C-alpha positions in Angstrom: 41.7 65.3 214.4 43.3 61.8 214.1 40.2 59.7 214.4 37.7 58.4 216.9 35.5 61.4 216.1 32.4 60.1 217.9 33.9 58.9 221.1 33.3 62.3 222.9 35.1 61.3 226.1 38.6 59.9 226.5 39.6 58.1 229.7 43.4 57.6 229.0 46.0 57.8 226.3 49.2 55.7 226.5 52.1 55.9 224.1 54.6 53.0 223.7 57.8 53.9 225.6 60.1 53.1 222.7 57.9 53.3 219.5 55.9 56.5 219.4 53.9 55.3 216.4 52.2 52.8 218.8 49.6 54.2 221.1 46.4 53.2 222.9 43.3 55.1 223.7 40.8 54.2 226.4 37.6 55.7 224.9 34.7 56.1 227.3 32.2 57.1 224.6 29.2 59.3 224.4 27.7 60.2 227.8 24.1 60.5 226.5 23.8 57.5 224.3 25.4 54.5 222.6 28.4 55.1 220.2 30.7 52.9 218.2 33.9 54.8 219.2 33.7 53.3 222.6 36.2 50.8 224.1 39.9 50.3 223.7 41.7 51.4 220.5 45.3 50.9 219.2 47.3 52.6 216.5 50.6 51.4 215.0 51.0 54.3 212.6 51.0 57.4 214.8 47.2 57.8 214.7 46.6 57.6 211.0 44.4 54.6 211.6 42.9 52.9 214.7 42.0 49.3 215.5 39.4 48.5 218.1 40.6 45.8 220.4 37.8 43.4 221.2 39.3 39.9 221.7 38.2 39.3 225.3 36.9 42.8 225.9 33.3 44.2 226.1 31.9 45.4 222.8 28.3 46.4 223.4 28.0 50.1 222.6 27.4 51.1 226.3 30.6 49.9 228.0 33.7 52.1 227.5 37.3 52.0 228.6 37.9 54.4 231.5 41.5 53.7 232.6 44.5 52.1 231.2 48.0 51.3 232.6 51.1 49.7 231.3 53.7 47.4 232.9 56.9 49.6 232.9 59.1 46.4 232.4 57.1 45.1 229.4 55.0 47.4 227.3 53.1 44.4 225.9 51.5 43.9 229.4 48.5 46.2 229.8 45.6 46.6 232.3 42.4 48.3 231.3 39.2 49.1 233.2 35.8 49.1 231.5 32.8 51.0 232.7 29.2 50.9 231.6 27.6 54.3 232.1 24.7 56.3 230.5 23.2 59.6 231.5 19.6 60.3 230.7 17.5 63.4 231.5 16.3 62.1 234.9 18.8 59.4 235.8 22.4 58.4 235.6 23.4 54.7 235.3 26.9 54.0 236.6 27.8 50.3 236.4 26.8 47.1 234.6 27.6 43.5 234.1 30.2 44.0 231.4 32.5 46.3 233.4 35.6 45.1 235.2 39.4 44.9 234.9 41.1 43.1 232.0 44.8 42.2 231.3 46.7 41.6 228.1 50.2 40.2 227.8 50.5 40.5 224.0 50.1 44.2 223.3 46.4 44.1 223.3 45.8 41.3 220.8 43.9 39.2 223.5 42.6 39.9 227.0 41.5 38.1 230.1 39.2 39.4 232.8 40.7 39.6 236.3 38.2 38.4 238.9 39.9 36.5 241.7 39.2 38.6 244.9 37.4 41.4 243.1 33.7 42.0 243.7 31.1 40.0 241.9 28.2 41.5 239.9 27.9 44.9 238.4 30.9 47.2 238.6 31.1 50.9 238.0 34.0 53.2 237.4 37.5 51.8 238.2 40.9 53.5 238.5 44.2 51.6 238.2 47.8 52.0 239.2 50.9 49.8 238.6 53.9 50.1 240.9 56.9 51.3 238.9 59.6 49.5 241.0 57.8 46.2 241.0 55.0 46.0 238.4 53.6 42.8 239.9 52.0 45.1 242.4 48.8 46.6 241.0 46.1 48.6 242.8 42.5 49.4 241.8 39.9 51.7 243.2 36.5 50.2 242.4 32.9 51.3 242.3 30.5 48.4 242.9 26.9 47.7 243.7 24.2 50.0 245.0 23.7 49.1 248.6 24.8 51.9 251.1 27.1 51.0 254.0 26.9 52.4 257.5 29.2 55.3 258.4 32.5 54.4 260.0 34.2 57.0 262.2 37.8 57.9 261.2 37.4 57.4 257.5 38.2 60.3 255.2 35.2 62.4 254.4 32.8 60.4 256.6 29.9 62.6 255.4 30.1 60.8 252.1 29.8 57.3 253.6 26.1 57.1 252.9 27.1 57.0 249.2 29.5 54.1 249.7 28.4 50.6 248.4 29.4 47.1 249.5 32.5 46.0 247.6 33.4 49.6 246.7 36.9 50.6 247.7 40.6 49.9 247.2 42.0 46.5 246.1 45.7 45.4 245.8 47.3 42.6 243.9 50.9 41.4 244.3 50.9 38.8 241.5 50.1 40.9 238.4 46.4 40.9 238.9 45.9 37.1 239.3 44.5 37.6 242.8 43.3 40.6 244.8 42.9 41.6 248.4 40.4 44.2 249.7 42.4 46.9 251.4 40.0 49.7 252.3 36.4 50.6 251.4 37.1 54.3 250.8 36.1 55.7 247.5 34.4 59.1 247.6 31.8 59.6 244.9 33.2 56.8 242.8 31.3 57.6 239.6 33.0 61.1 239.6 36.5 60.3 240.8 38.0 56.8 241.3 41.6 58.0 240.9 44.5 56.2 242.5 48.3 56.4 242.2 51.3 54.8 243.9 54.6 56.6 244.7 57.0 55.2 242.1 59.6 54.3 244.8 57.3 53.4 247.7 54.3 51.2 247.2 53.1 51.9 250.7 52.5 55.6 249.8 49.2 55.7 247.9 47.3 58.8 246.7 43.5 58.9 246.2 42.1 62.0 244.5 38.5 63.1 245.1 37.0 66.2 246.7 40.3 66.3 248.6 43.7 64.7 247.9 44.2 61.9 250.4 47.5 60.3 251.2 48.2 56.8 252.7 51.5 55.6 254.1 50.5 52.0 254.7 49.4 50.8 251.3 46.0 52.3 251.4 44.8 50.7 254.6 44.4 54.1 256.2 44.4 57.7 255.0 45.6 59.9 257.8 46.5 63.1 256.0 45.5 65.1 253.0 47.4 67.6 250.9 46.8 71.0 252.5 46.6 74.5 251.1 44.6 73.6 248.0 41.0 72.7 247.4 38.7 71.6 244.7 37.8 68.5 242.8 41.0 66.6 242.1 41.5 64.5 238.9 45.1 64.5 237.8 48.5 63.6 239.4 52.0 63.1 238.0 54.8 62.0 240.3 58.4 62.5 239.3 59.8 58.9 238.8 63.3 59.7 240.2 62.5 62.3 242.8 59.1 61.6 244.3 59.2 64.7 246.4 58.1 66.5 243.2 54.7 66.0 241.8 52.1 68.0 239.8 48.5 68.0 240.8 45.4 69.0 238.8 42.0 70.0 240.0 39.0 72.1 238.8 40.8 75.3 239.8 44.1 74.7 238.0 47.5 73.0 238.3 49.9 72.9 241.2 53.4 71.7 241.9 55.1 70.6 245.1 58.7 69.9 245.9 58.2 68.4 249.3 55.4 65.8 248.7 52.7 68.4 249.5 
């Protein structure tokens, strides 16, 4: 154990690409109650000590960090998603006023919330992706609000549309998060999934993982195929940065590899 003993749930771990003593942990925190080890933490000594990053970030005991991505050009540029959530015996609260997407350009010393084009009000779980070949392109899959939307034919998994909420869905920025456009409202069971990736060499190829693994070839505007031959709840994906035909996929049943993009 190298610290953060009471966090219980970790959303993401990122290690600095050239200095392995520097790492960041997005700590979601205890599911059933408040906890101090909740938020974004940084180590500069290989995990011997941790500093909680709070300058511009939520620090309320209920809102934890659930996803974290780094600009591949500049490791001082980071994006983090915060999510307020609490499970109780007879209810589950997903979302709150302190959640959202935040950006740092100084290695986590200070943060600014990104809001232009993103939904107002309470946000829930959020997944993030940065495009490797042009890191000004950032995508987010967002849970928002609690008002159901009508079902729309042709969307992936239309049976789940009664669980969708206004503002929930996929957003894209082409200026490093300064402004966002709403691409698609698809986000199946967002409190449980909200996972998004971009092909490192093709920003139009977008993967969204949920009860199925969905693939878009037009930047997330439509999803017209899913990865076949495997089933289960999907939560993890690693795409080879130099040969994107190869990727590893993880779900509740195990791990899989493809050499032809699935």
